[in-house]
ROKERO-497798 format. One record per residue (C-alpha): x negated, y negated, z. Coordinates in pm, whole numbers, padded with zeros to 5 digits, always signed. Layout:
XYZ ...
//
This chain:
+05065+05709-00761 +04968+05845-00422 +05024+05649-00101 +04652+05576-00074 +04639+05449-00433 +04938+05221-00375 +04788+05086-00052 +04453+05027-00224 +04619+04845-00514 +04818+04620-00279 +04513+04529-00070 +04303+04454-00381 +04577+04238-00535 +04644+04056-00206 +04273+03978-00172 +04245+03868-00537 +04556+03648-00528 +04455+03508-00189 +04118+03410-00335 +04283+03241-00634 +04510+03048-00401 +04220+02945-00177 +04011+02821-00470 +04283+02675-00693 +04620+02606-00530 +04512+02562-00167 +04862+02639-00037 +04926+02802+00302 +04787+03154+00272 +05101+03371+00258 +05302+03126+00046 +05005+03084-00188 +04978+03460-00241 +05350+03470-00319 +05317+03186-00572 +05017+03345-00747 +05192+03686-00755 +05506+03526-00896 +05311+03338-01163 +05127+03658-01259 +05458+03845-01279 +05614+03573-01496 +05304+03583-01717 +05351+03956-01772 +05720+03904-01855 +05631+03627-02103 +05365+03846-02266 +05615+04129-02303 +05870+03888-02453 +05617+03762-02711 +05488+04113-02787 +05790+04344-02750 +05586+04647-02853 +05377+04611-02539 +05452+04856-02257 +05285+04648-01985 +05611+04536-01823 +05751+04889-01834 +05441+05030-01667 +05433+04764-01395 +05806+04800-01330 +05759+05174-01277 +05480+05106-01026 +05681+04837-00842 +05991+05055-00815 +05771+05344-00698 +05653+05142-00399 +06002+05159-00236 +05986+04806-00094 +06289+04861+00129 +06149+05168+00305 +05798+05022+00322 +05925+04715+00508 +06221+04842+00712 +06059+05167+00823 +05692+05068+00827 +05562+04712+00820 +05851+04547+01005 +05774+04708+01341 +05415+04585+01335 +05510+04236+01219 +05781+04191+01482 +05560+04329+01758 +05276+04096+01656 +05512+03797+01648 +05674+03875+01984 +05336+03934+02147 +05262+03561+02137 +05602+03430+02249 +05600+03380+02625 +05901+03505+02821 +05872+03205+03053 +05917+02968+02758 +06191+03185+02611 +06378+03202+02942 +06419+02825+02944 +06575+02836+02596 +06765+03165+02621 +07123+03026+02594 +07048+02861+02259 +06844+03158+02132 +07115+03407+02236 +07400+03208+02080 +07215+03145+01754 +07113+03512+01727 +07469+03635+01787 +07742+03377+01726 +07518+03205+01472 +07456+03523+01273 +07829+03604+01282 +07928+03257+01159 +07665+03262+00887 +07777+03607+00771 +08140+03498+00741 +08067+03165+00569 +07816+03313+00324 +08037+03617+00258 +08364+03430+00204 +08192+03164-00005 +08014+03421-00222 +08337+03610-00275 +08500+03285-00391 +08208+03199-00624 +08177+03542-00788 +08512+03717-00741 +08335+03992-00547 +08553+04200-00307 +08544+04033+00033 +08400+04326+00227 +08109+04366-00015 +08054+03989-00009 +08036+04005+00371 +07756+04261+00334 +07573+04001+00127 +07645+03745+00399 +07493+03976+00660 +07173+04045+00467 +07112+03678+00382 +07189+03540+00730 +06883+03647+00936 +06582+03420+00922 +06261+03606+00852 +06027+03595+01154 +05726+03660+00931 +05792+03350+00721 +05915+03137+01012 +05626+03211+01247 +05379+03144+00965 +05529+02799+00907 +05528+02721+01280 +05149+02745+01283 +05135+02455+01039 +05419+02236+01171 +05287+02139+01518 +05642+02112+01654 +05772+02017+01996 +05711+02317+02226 +06081+02364+02313 +06184+02343+01949 +05909+02585+01849 +06026+02834+02114 +06386+02809+01991 +06289+02872+01631 +06049+03157+01712 +06283+03328+01959 +06585+03302+01734 +06397+03431+01429 +06276+03735+01623 +06616+03829+01763 +06854+03733+01480 +06657+03966+01255 +06752+04267+01467 +07110+04149+01519 +07153+04078+01148 +07029+04426+01062 +07284+04581+01298 +07565+04369+01149 +07447+04479+00804 +07466+04848+00903 +07816+04801+01045 +07949+04624+00736 +07783+04851+00483 +07944+05152+00649 +08282+04985+00598 +08220+04842+00251 +08069+05153+00091 +08245+05454+00245 +08100+05782+00128 +07803+05625-00050 +07466+05783+00003 +07272+05462+00052 +07034+05376+00331 +07286+05173+00526 +07565+05426+00490 +07347+05711+00611 +07257+05507+00919 +07618+05418+00985 +07730+05775+00938 +07466+05891+01183 +07625+05667+01442 +07975+05793+01379 +08088+05480+01197 +08237+05651+00892 +08522+05471+00723 +08851+05625+00828 +09212+05576+00737 +09269+05379+01055 +09141+05022+01048 +09150+05014+01429 +08933+05327+01447 +08691+05179+01196 +08660+04855+01393 +08618+05046+01719 +08344+05258+01562 +08177+04944+01432 +08184+04784+01778 +08037+05098+01936 +07767+05111+01669 +07677+04746+01730 +07653+04794+02107 +07455+05118+02074 +07209+04970+01824 +07153+04633+01992 +07163+04729+02360 +06993+05063+02301 +06710+04897+02109 +06659+04637+02383 +06660+04901+02657 +06415+05126+02472 +06180+04835+02408 +06180+04731+02775 +06124+05089+02893 +05836+05152+02652 +05685+04813+02731 +05703+04885+03105 +05543+05229+03061 +05266+05073+02851 +05204+04815+03125 +05181+05090+03390 +04930+05285+03182 +04716+04983+03091 +04688+04878+03456 +04479+05191+03515 +04247+05133+03218 +03965+04889+03155 +03854+04974+02802 +03943+04718+02536 +03922+04960+02241 +04158+05208+02409 +04397+04934+02516 +04415+04797+02161 +04489+05152+02045 +04766+05183+02306 +04938+04867+02181 +04915+04999+01825 +05066+05330+01937 +05349+05143+02108 +05431+04946+01793 +05413+05247+01559 +05550+05519+01786 +05818+05306+01950 +05956+05194+01614 +05979+05552+01484 +06130+05670+01814 +06397+05400+01787 +06484+05514+01435 +06505+05876+01555 +06727+05777+01850 +06950+05564+01622 +06897+05240+01810 +06777+04912+01665 +06407+04949+01589 +06357+04574+01520 +06507+04477+01859 +06294+04747+02024 +05978+04603+01868 +06063+04250+01979 +06144+04348+02339 +05834+04567+02371 +05614+04293+02227 +05758+04031+02460 +05702+04248+02768 +05347+04347+02674 +05261+03988+02581 +05385+03861+02918 +05332+04123+03187 +05043+04325+03046 +04850+04016+02942 +04886+03879+03295 +04847+04189+03512 +04693+04471+03310 +04429+04325+03079 +04087+04178+03144 +03997+03854+02966 +03782+04055+02724 +04071+04289+02643 +04308+03997+02589 +04067+03847+02337 +04038+04173+02144 +04414+04241+02153 +04487+03888+02034 +04231+03908+01754 +04345+04255+01645 +04714+04166+01623 +04644+03833+01456 +04446+04020+01190 +04720+04281+01148 +04975+04000+01116 +04771+03814+00853 +04697+04125+00643 +05056+04253+00646 +05179+03900+00579 +04961+03885+00269 +05079+04225+00144 +05445+04147+00216 +05440+03815+00030 +05256+03983-00258 +05533+04243-00274 +05800+03971-00276 +05624+03808-00571 +05611+04127-00779 +05964+04242-00689 +06077+04025-00981 +06030+04342-01188 +06301+04516-00984 +06556+04235-01032 +06812+04242-01311 +06819+03895-01465 +07129+03766-01638 +07230+03407-01711 +07560+03444-01527 +07376+03597-01229 +07136+03303-01214 +07421+03049-01209 +07578+03230-00913 +07239+03263-00745 +07164+02891-00768 +07510+02809-00630 +07444+03051-00346 +07136+02854-00237 +07361+02569-00123 +07597+02823+00032 +07314+02984+00230 +07202+02643+00359 +07559+02561+00462 +07587+02893+00645 +07254+02827+00816 +07370+02479+00920 +07678+02628+01086 +07467+02898+01258 +07252+02626+01417 +07496+02337+01468 +07780+02525+01639 +07567+02673+01923 +07379+02343+01967 +07699+02138+01986 +07853+02385+02231 +07547+02370+02459 +07465+01999+02425 +07702+01882+02707 +07533+02127+02947 +07167+02127+02838 +06929+01875+02692 +06828+01955+02336 +06516+01848+02146 +06573+01565+01902 +06637+01665+01542 +06694+02027+01646 +06978+02080+01395 +06806+01951+01076 +06468+02107+01159 +06612+02450+01247 +06843+02443+00946 +06566+02364+00697 +06317+02580+00887 +06537+02890+00883 +06344+03067+00609 +06467+03383+00441 +06215+03649+00349 +06131+04008+00275 +06391+04151+00513 +06678+04013+00303 +06526+04159-00016 +06467+04495+00154 +06828+04512+00271 +06955+04418-00076 +06741+04690-00234 +06876+04944+00017 +07237+04890-00093 +07415+05187-00253 +07438+05161-00632 +07749+04972-00744 +07855+04722-01009 +07782+04440-00763 +07431+04543-00656 +07242+04371-00945 +07421+04042-00870 +07350+04067-00497 +06984+04156-00558 +06929+03870-00806 +07100+03618-00578 +06905+03734-00273 +06577+03713-00461 +06645+03359-00585 +06747+03241-00235 +06434+03396-00080 +06204+03236-00339 +06365+02895-00287 +06349+02936+00090 +05983+03038+00110 +05841+02812-00159 +06056+02497-00131 +06158+02503+00235 +05836+02667+00352 +05616+02402+00190 +05829+02106+00304 +05952+02194+00654 +05632+02086+00832 +05616+01737+00673 +05996+01711+00708 +05975+01782+01083 +05682+01542+01128 +05868+01266+00946 +06179+01311+01160 +05964+01300+01475 +05792+00981+01361 +06125+00817+01286 +06262+00920+01625 +05954+00785+01803 +05965+00451+01621 +06330+00389+01707 
//
């Protein structure tokens, strides 16, 4: 299928499944599309099981694998989604919560990676370094899923800022940690992560010290370089937009920043997700205030909200149909279900440790630990990273486990976090 045919098919299916959800299930839009897509996928698998001579599953699997979910998200959709999410997070609000956001996006991701990796190695017998790669890809919360839930939860403003800010930044940090670990765990492999690591000079060497030094340099180059590039491009965009008063052109400029900046970051070998977040934050704060008329702000807001909703729908549709790319095995499913509890434990540590460290020095919203733990949804980024792994005997297990965790996170946690948060707030108020 051509790119245009694939895009057309995804849009048609997203619209069809969204309509079914709206008329029948009445779930939140993105989660509803995922549920309908998953049910349709399971229906196809059941039909193929009942009628083995059918080639429907085989045909759909070929189409799904041809979409290249990992590349489509990591090198295409992700930049737009992160930019759209960051555009509506105010730097002034984020500044007040930056210690917690910074610690959760760095120390928290590191703790989660170690806990999930060591635990998964113990559960499955997987080599520790490969298990740590799994820990890295399952640790980031997905800003697409998290920000979608925030719209429904009506949380305390400070708590909402913490969750939104952390989800935007831990995504980029987690991706950098993933690149570092995959370069160490799969030396010489030709996978996506290894090619990135090799491009940064992080090839596995005989010297452990050299490997760790290369990993540290890679982390600093990716994270700091991505932040610097995002701030520079955001500042240049602000300077240009100050001289323009044409809403259609200014919308086009923001789109060019999101697309072009993301590809430039990939070409420069710095973190494209962190670049998109920093650029979006700067444009959403400075350009909104100093460079846009009220009319332009309305059009920019409406445009990026529409982009966010459309890409959200397509992404959750893709997650639902990726079941055809997962290798199912009874032993895999047992490990995957066990890993759900492990992922929640790792998430609890990623939230609780920074909060407990900061609590003597800063006031924290009530119920911050349970709400942020249950509200730390996993999403398409984890699946994309799992799909990008080099082929190995452990990849099917990692992919199945990641998929099961993501489905549980989006469907179970995503549908319950808003009432869970409201109930905790009511209990706190009544005490």
